C-alpha positions in Angstrom: -4.6 167.8 78.9 -7.7 166.8 80.9 -11.0 168.5 80.0 -13.2 169.9 82.7 -16.9 169.4 82.1 -20.1 169.3 84.0 -22.3 171.6 86.0 -22.7 171.6 89.8 -24.8 173.7 92.2 -23.5 174.7 95.6 -24.0 177.2 98.4 -21.6 179.4 100.3 -21.7 178.4 104.0 -22.1 181.0 106.8 -18.2 181.6 106.8 -18.2 182.3 103.0 -16.6 178.9 102.4 -17.1 176.7 99.3 -15.5 173.6 97.9 -14.9 172.6 94.3 -16.5 169.4 93.3 -14.2 166.4 94.1 -13.9 165.5 90.4 -12.6 169.0 89.7 -10.2 169.1 92.7 -8.7 165.9 91.6 -8.1 167.2 88.1 -6.7 170.5 89.4 -4.2 168.7 91.7 -2.6 170.3 94.7 -1.8 173.6 93.1 -4.6 175.7 91.6 -5.4 179.4 91.5 -8.6 181.4 91.4 -8.9 184.6 89.3 -11.4 186.9 87.8 -12.9 185.6 84.6 -14.9 186.7 81.6 -18.6 187.8 82.0 -18.3 188.1 85.8 -17.4 184.6 86.8 -14.3 183.3 88.7 -12.0 180.8 87.1 -10.1 178.0 88.8 -7.0 176.9 86.8 -4.2 174.5 87.3 -1.1 176.4 88.4 0.8 175.0 85.3 -1.9 176.2 82.9 -2.1 179.6 84.7 1.8 180.0 84.6 1.7 179.2 80.9 -0.9 181.9 80.2 1.0 184.3 82.4 4.2 183.7 80.6 2.6 185.3 77.5 2.2 188.5 79.5 6.0 189.1 79.0 5.2 189.8 75.3 3.3 193.0 76.3 5.7 195.9 76.2 5.8 198.4 79.1 4.8 201.1 76.6 1.4 199.4 76.0 -0.3 201.1 78.9 -3.6 199.5 78.5 -2.2 196.0 78.0 -0.1 196.4 81.2 -3.1 197.7 83.1 -5.0 194.5 82.0 -2.1 192.4 83.2 -2.0 194.2 86.5 -5.7 193.7 87.0 -5.6 190.1 86.1 -2.6 189.3 88.3 -4.1 191.3 91.2 -7.2 189.1 91.1 -5.2 185.9 91.5 -5.4 183.9 94.8 -4.2 180.5 95.8 -7.0 179.0 97.9 -6.1 177.4 101.2 -8.3 174.3 101.6 -9.2 172.9 105.0 -9.4 169.1 105.7 -12.8 168.9 104.0 -11.6 170.6 100.9 -13.3 174.0 101.7 -11.8 177.4 101.2 -12.9 180.9 102.0 -14.0 182.8 99.0 -12.1 186.1 99.2 -14.5 189.1 99.6 -13.0 190.8 96.6 -13.6 187.7 94.4 -17.1 187.3 95.8 -17.8 191.0 95.0 -16.5 190.7 91.4 -18.6 187.6 90.7 -21.6 188.9 92.5 -21.8 185.8 94.6 -24.1 186.1 97.7 -25.2 182.5 98.4 -26.0 180.2 95.5 -23.1 179.1 93.2 -22.9 177.2 89.9 -19.6 175.6 89.2 -19.0 174.4 85.6 -16.3 172.8 83.6 -15.1 175.0 80.7 -12.7 172.7 79.0 -9.2 174.0 80.3 -10.5 175.6 83.4 -13.4 175.7 85.9 -15.9 178.6 86.2 -17.5 179.7 89.4 -20.7 181.7 88.9 -23.3 183.4 91.0 -26.3 181.4 90.2 -28.2 184.6 89.4 -25.6 185.8 86.9 -25.3 182.4 85.3 -29.1 182.3 84.8 -29.3 185.9 83.6 -26.7 185.3 80.9 -28.6 182.3 79.7 -26.2 179.6 80.5 -29.0 177.4 81.9 -31.2 177.8 79.0 -31.6 174.9 76.4 -29.8 175.7 73.1 -30.1 174.4 69.6 -27.1 172.1 69.3 -26.7 173.1 65.6 -26.5 176.8 66.6 -23.8 176.0 69.1 -21.8 174.1 66.5 -22.2 176.9 64.1 -20.7 179.3 66.5 -17.6 177.1 66.7 -17.4 176.3 63.0 -14.8 179.3 62.4 -12.4 177.3 64.7 -12.7 174.1 62.7 -14.9 172.4 65.2 
């Protein structure tokens, strides 16, 4: 598996179009999806990775109303971007609203997916603040990292 990493600043154009950085587009390949992510970001995932995640949804029984509702909401948020010749795609209004994106965007690698953030939300949640590396490692220690 290829790891996504790095941080890129972008802006929506007047037609609500954006493009993923070329590095990420190459790693995602021809087929990728956008969907709502945690903390109000959008996620871009390789189709194969998304399908592997979605296969696990079959384990949630129909009798689990909250679990099924979560699956419905996740699946309803999924879109397959249609890129133009320059690699741009229109950011759907619903996705734009979910992420609070108005103009400025931060695109980050997050190991197995790409995150697309409204710059304001990204900053508000402290992702741009310097961290003590030892504290970050301590937060991952329970996972054997």
